[in-house]
N, C-alpha and C positions, 0 to 999 in steps of 0.2 A: 619544428620548434615553435613553441607558443610564447608570445611576448605578453607581459603583464602591462597593459596600457594604463591601468589605474596607477600603478607604481610610478611609471614614467611621468605621468601628469601631476603627481603629488609633490609636495615640497621635499619630502624625503628622497624621492627619486630624482629630482633636479639637483639635490645636493650631491647624490651619488655620481650623477653625470659630471658635475663640476669637479669632483674629486678625481675622476677618471682623466678629465682634461689636464688637471695639474700634473698628475703622474705621467701622462703622455708627453706633455711639454718637457718636463724634467728628464725623463728617459731619453727623449730625442736629443736633448741638449748633450747629456753624458755620452751618447753613442756617437754623435758628431764630433765631440771634443777628442774622443779616442781616435777616430779615423783621421782627424786633422792632425793630431800628434804623430801618427804613423806617416802621414803624407809629407809633413814638414821634415821629419827627421831622416826620411829615406828618399828624398826627392832626387830625381836624376835629370829632369827637364824643368824648365821654367813654368810650364803649365801645372805640374804637380805642386810646386811651391805655391802658385797663385791659388790653386784649388784648395790647398790646406789652410791658406789665410781666409779664403772665403768661408770655409768650414768653420773656422773660429769665430767669425762674425756671425754665422748662422746659429752656432752654439750659444753665443751671447744673447742674440735675439730670443731664442727658445727659452733660455734661462730667465730672461725679463718677462716673457710671456707667462711662465709658470709662476713667477713671484707675484705679477699682477693679478693673476687668477686666484692665487692663494690669499691674497689681501682682500679680494672681493667677497670671498666665502665668509659668511658670519657663522660661527659656531656657537649657537645658543646666546647670541648677544642681542639686546634689544635693538630695534631699529630706531634711529634717531632721526629727527627732522633736519631740514636744511638750516634752520634758525639755530638749533642747538650746536650744530657742527661749526658755524660760523662765528658763534659768540654772541649773536644779536639777541636782544630781549624784547 
């Protein structure tokens, strides 16, 4: 399998990789949430309950990661300087 290194080094390739990271984070969060729901609803021992709760925490962190990555991706927005963001002139 041949990899197009020029695409990966370009800004379009970096955007594609960032989009894949967002999708990966949100998919992992959804998958972990479903597994945690099953673990919490059918727990038979305390370990299963605590594992389900830890799964909810992991799902929340993956959701936060996906949200932060999505906010960092700029979709054809012009870059602003730090002075413009803080309101200084």
